C-alpha distance (Angstrom), angle and dihedral (degrees) to the residues before:
residue distance angle dihedral
M1 . . .
R2 3.78 . .
W3 3.81 125.7 .
V4 3.76 121.7 -149.2
D5 3.76 121.4 -155.7
G6 3.73 112.0 -138.9
L7 3.72 145.4 167.8
I8 3.75 122.3 -116.6
L9 3.79 115.6 -155.5
D10 3.76 124.8 -161.7
I11 3.79 103.6 -134.3
T12 3.79 96.1 171.9
D13 3.82 93.1 113.8
R14 3.79 91.7 47.4
K15 3.81 90.9 50.6
R16 3.80 91.1 47.8
S17 3.80 90.1 50.6
D18 3.79 91.2 48.3
V19 3.81 91.7 51.3
A20 3.82 91.2 47.3
L21 3.80 90.8 50.1
R22 3.82 92.1 49.7
L23 3.80 92.1 48.2
T24 3.80 91.2 48.7
Q25 3.80 92.0 49.7
F26 3.81 90.6 47.2
S27 3.82 91.9 51.8
V28 3.82 93.5 47.5
D29 3.81 92.6 45.8
R30 3.80 90.2 52.8
G31 3.82 99.0 35.3
S32 3.78 120.3 137.7
E33 3.82 94.5 -121.2
A34 3.78 124.0 66.2
T35 3.80 107.1 -106.2
Y36 3.79 125.1 -160.8
W37 3.80 131.4 175.7
M38 3.80 117.9 -159.9
D39 3.77 134.8 -175.7
P40 3.83 123.5 -132.2
D41 3.82 90.3 -86.5
G42 3.80 91.4 56.9
R43 3.82 95.1 -108.3
L44 3.78 113.3 150.0
I45 3.80 107.2 -122.1
Y46 3.82 99.5 169.5
V47 3.79 134.2 19.8
N48 3.79 128.4 172.7
D49 3.81 129.3 -136.0
R50 3.82 92.7 -95.1
A51 3.82 91.5 55.4
C52 3.81 90.1 53.8
E53 3.80 91.2 46.0
A54 3.81 94.9 47.0
L55 3.80 95.0 48.7
G56 3.81 99.3 34.3
Y57 3.81 95.1 -125.2
S58 3.78 129.0 122.8
R59 3.79 117.4 -114.7
E60 3.82 89.5 -109.6
E61 3.82 91.5 53.4
L62 3.80 92.9 49.8
L63 3.79 93.2 46.4
S64 3.80 89.3 56.7
M65 3.82 91.6 54.9
K66 3.77 139.4 79.7
I67 3.79 124.7 -131.3
Q68 3.82 90.1 -106.2
E69 3.80 88.8 68.0
I70 3.80 93.2 60.1
N71 3.79 100.6 27.5
P72 3.81 111.9 52.0
E73 3.82 89.9 -171.5
F74 3.81 91.7 70.1
P75 3.80 111.5 61.9
P76 3.84 111.5 172.9
E77 3.82 95.5 -91.9
R78 3.80 92.6 51.1
W79 3.81 92.2 44.4
R80 3.81 90.9 61.5
R81 3.82 91.5 52.5
H82 3.80 90.0 45.9
W83 3.81 90.9 51.6
D84 3.80 90.4 52.3
E85 3.82 90.1 50.4
L86 3.79 90.1 49.7
R87 3.78 90.1 51.0
E88 3.80 90.0 55.6
Q89 3.80 99.2 39.7
R90 3.84 100.5 31.4
T91 3.77 90.6 -147.8
F92 3.74 135.4 51.7
S93 3.73 121.9 -168.7
A94 3.75 115.3 179.3
E95 3.74 142.3 126.0
S96 3.75 116.9 -93.7
T97 3.79 139.3 157.1
H98 3.79 131.4 -112.1
R99 3.79 122.3 -159.6
A100 3.80 116.2 -139.4
K101 3.80 123.0 -143.6
D102 3.82 90.2 -100.7
G103 3.82 89.9 54.1
H104 3.81 100.4 -107.9
L105 3.78 116.2 135.4
I106 3.79 123.4 -125.5
P107 3.81 119.2 -160.9
V108 3.82 110.1 -138.3
R109 3.78 141.3 174.9
S110 3.83 117.4 -140.5
G111 3.86 159.8 121.2
E112 3.86 150.1 117.8
L113 3.81 139.1 162.2
H114 3.80 120.7 -134.2
R115 3.78 133.3 -176.9
V116 3.77 114.6 -143.6
R117 3.78 119.4 178.0
R118 3.80 91.9 -18.1
R119 3.81 93.4 -52.0
E120 3.78 125.5 108.7
Y121 3.78 124.9 -130.5
N122 3.75 135.3 174.8
C123 3.77 111.9 -131.3
V124 3.76 115.1 -163.7
Y125 3.78 123.5 -166.8
A126 3.79 98.2 -170.4
R127 3.78 112.3 -158.2
D128 3.80 112.6 -163.5
I129 3.82 106.0 -127.1
T130 3.80 97.7 179.8
A131 3.84 93.9 118.8
R132 3.79 92.2 49.2
K133 3.80 91.2 49.6
R134 3.82 90.7 52.7
T135 3.80 93.2 54.1
K136 3.81 94.7 45.3
P137 3.82 112.3 104.6
């Protein structure tokens, strides 16, 4: 009979972290507010299920777009100024409008800047405020 020396690693913490990461991703993907992550150039790099649902695009379609294609208030020249403001303020909370694939406009409230691993991203949690706009005098 042959004996093999080996190393036993306790991976309990790694498994716990993996489960926590999967649960977090699941909750963001299925969150009730449309969530978008953009890079400094305005390219969409992450969208959740609600964003796809709200705008009528597939995830693949949205991830091939820039924010200017869904938010007519941010043409490229204004996006750069907005990014600089975000960099200074860290958060941006204002009303804006998103354009769905079928052309209808959705009033939203949104915006934050985050640094992740030395890179900057704009994270938008876009709350649809259509009902509130209808009841406003």
